N, C-alpha and C positions, 0 to 999 in steps of 0.2 A: 504493499499500499504506500501511496505517496500523498503528500499534501495536495488538497484539492479534489481527491477522490471522494465519492459518495457511495452509499450502498446502491442507489439506483444506477449509477454509472457502472459500477462493478457488475451488478446483476445483468445489465444489458450486454456488457462485454462477454460474459460467459453463458448467456442465454438461460439464466435462471431468474428467480424473483428475489426481491429484497427480503421478504418473509423467510424464504428458504435459507438465505445467508444467515439471518438472525438465528434460526433454529439450529443450523449446523454449528454455530459458533458461540451460543449463549453460555455453554459450560465453561469455555476458556475466557470469555469476556462478558461477565455477568451484567455489566452496565448496559449491554444491548437490550436487556429486558426493561430497564427503567428509563433509559434514554435511547430509544431505538434508532434515532437518526444521527447519533453522535458516534463517530469513529475517529480513531487516533492514528497519526502517522506512525509507521513502524509496525502496526498490527499485521499479523499473517493470518488471513482469513481462508477458511476451507470452503471451496465451491465444488460442485459435483463433478466437474470435468478435470479436476486436478488429480494427479497420481495418488492412489491409496484412499481417496475420498469415497464415501458411500455413494453409489450411483443413484440417480433419481429414477423411480419406477415409471413405467409408461402408464399413464392414467387414461381411462376411457374419456372420450370427448363429451360425454353427456354432461348436462348442467342441471342443477336442481330445478324443480318445478314447484311453485312459480319462480320466475326469474328476478323477482324483486331483490335488489342487493341486500345482503344480510346486514344486521347491525354491527357496529365496530367491535363489540366485545361480548363476552359471555357474562352470565350472572349465576349466582347460587344464593342460598339462604332464603329462597322464596318458596319453601316447601308447601305443597298443597294440603288441604284438609283431608282427614281420613275418608269421609264419605262412604260410598258403597264399595264393595269388594270388586276390584278389577285386576286383570292379568294382562301385562303388556309384553310384546316382542318389539314392535316399533311403537312410536308415539304418534297417534293420528293427528292430523291437522297442525303439525308442528312447524310448518314452514321450513326454510332452508337451514336447518340445524341438525347436528349430529351429536349424540351423547357418547362421550368416551367414559366407560364405566370399568372399574378395576376391582376385582375380587382380591381379598386378603385373607386367605384361608389355608395356606400351606407354605411353600418355600418363600423365604422373605428377602433373598437377594434378587435384584438390587432395589428394593422398595423405596428406600430413602432417596436414592439417586433419581428414580423416576419422579417422585414427588417434587424434588427440587427442580428438575427439568420442567415440569408443568408450571411451577411457580415462575421460573425464568421466562417462559414463553407465554405467560398469562393465559393458560388453558384451564377452563373450568372442568371439573370431573365429579362423578359420584363414586364414592368408595364404599364397597360392600365388605365390611370387616367382620371376622369372627371374634368373639370375646377372648378366646384363648390366645390368638395371635396378637391381639391388641395389648396383651400383658407382657410380651417378651420385649427385649431391649429395643429391637428395630421397630416393633409395633408401637411402642411408646413414643418413639421419634415420629412415626407417621401420625399418630394422634396429635402430637404437639404441632406438627405442620398444619394439620387440618384446623386446629384451634386457632393458630396464628393467622390463617387465611380463610375466614368464613365467607369472604367474597368470592373465592374460587372453588372451595371444596364443601361438599355436603356428605355426611356420614349416613350409611344405611346398614341394615342388620343382615348378617350372613350366618346367623345362629351362633351358638356357643362353641360347638366342637366340630362343625362341618360334617355332621352325620347325614345319612340318607334317611330323611324323615318319613318316607313311605315304607321302605323295606327294612330299615335298620342297617347297621354296618357302615362302612366308610369311616370317616374321621381323620383328623390331622391336628397335631403331630402324632397322636395316639389313637388307636382304634378302640381302646377299652371303653371310653364313655359311650360308644355307639353300639355296643354289643347287646344282644338280647332280642333280636327280631324287630318286627314292626313297632313303631312308636305309638303309644297311647296319646290321646288329645292332651292330657296333662303333661306328658313328657315333651310333646311338641311345644306347648306353651312355655315350659321352663327353658327350653333351648333359646327362645326369643327373649324372654324376660331377663335371664341371667346375662346374656350378651348385652342387652340394652343398658343395664346398670353400668357395665364397664365402658361402653362406648360413650354414654352420657358423661361419665366422669372424665374420660380422656379428651373429649372434644368440646365440651360445653354445648353440644347439640343433642336434641332428641331425635333418634333415628326414625321414630314413627312418622308416617305409616309405611315406610319403604323397607322392603326386604327382598332377598333373592334366595331361593332354595338351593342348597348345595346339590351339585350334579344336575340341576334342573329338575329334580325329582319332586313331583307335587301331585296331590290328589285332592278331591273335594273335601275329604276329612281334614287334611292338613290346612287347606285354605280356610275352612271354618274355624279351626283351632287358632290359627295365627290372627285371624280377624277379631277374635274374641279378646285379644290383648293389644288391639290397636293397629295391627299390620294388615291393612286392607289393600295396599298397592304392591302387587307381586310383579317383579321384573325378571323376565327371561331375557332373550337377546335375538337379534336377527343376523348378526355377523359374529361368528366365533373365531377368534384368531388362532386358537390351539397353541397359544404361546407357552403353555405349561409343559409342552413336550420338547425335549432338547433335540437338536439336529441329529445327534448321534443315534437317537431312537426313532428317526423318521419325522421329526418335527420340522416346522417351517423355518426358513431363514428370515432375517429382518426384511429383505427385499420382497420375499413372498408374502409376508404378513402385510407389508405396506401396500403392495399391489392389490391384495384382496380387499383391504379396507377402502382404499381410494376408489377402486373400480366398482365396488358393490354398494357403497353408501347411497342412501336415498334420503329424502326429507324425513326426519324423525327416526333415523337409524339409531340403534342401541347396541353399541359395539362392546363385546366382552374381551377384556384384557385381564391379566393377573399382575399384581405388584411384584410377584416373584417370577414373572415370565423370563425365559432365557434370552430371547432376542427382542424383548419388548422395548427397551430403551432405544436401541438402534433403530427399530422400526418407527418409533415416534418421531425421530429426526426427519423422516421422510413423509410420514402421515400428516403431520401438522401443516407443513406448507402445501402438501398435495391436496388436502381437503380444502384449505383456504383458497387455493387456486381454482377449485371447482365452485367456489362461491358459498361454501358452507361455513356457518359459525360452529365452533367446537364448544360445547356447553354442557350444562348439567341436565339431569332428567327433569328437575323442577322447572328449569327454564323452558324446556320443550313442552311441559304440561301446562304452563301458564299462558 
């Protein structure tokens, strides 16, 4: 970089966007998040065409419908009332917005790095956390970041132990709390209320009425039980990144995750990530500018519902 350069001029030179340059470099130059148009002589910026830089995925030419330009930023903290029981995959009538949602129910690396990256890039998100993971060292740091940034992050309930509430079993980091076969209504309710107490304490937010069933395993009996303790909004997903599976076991690369999300997102999409996803952080460096280039606002579930 030389004196007189700007993000716009550099972006034009390399055929990328200024938002992409910010996303690729925010970790190294955090001031790009707070002063996005200020760059300093001597900085070495990563762009997609440089050697060893992560390539930009090919996005579909489709644009969100309607074509009204999205608002300039996301919002959180505008949680809807409990109301009647509803289950969502996408959010209807949401306009050109996409919700990035992150489960926190197992592996915890690189959860804190992902949260800090979202803060640096001013990306709103909904975090579905289990009570048990919210209590370990990294989980407590995630809770603190949510508490410090209620404008960006909203907490939602992912149960206490990540059990399969329909069939029993599952669980993380231990399967012991999930043993014993199908869950009774009382046991389902306890999974939600025990987790809620921990999430409230850690974030100063009430996760009601938002929850996500571990493994997407849900039945009418489970829905009735969770609604009886205030959880009337059940969130599944329409795009699953499969980021919990490492490449060595056949999981997707960062570029594959990014292409899947960028090419398949529609108005009101509800994208499932994991804060412990193996390629999640690198994929977000591509997804954020890629979706913004398509005209989407990256925001919280509450923002899409309001």
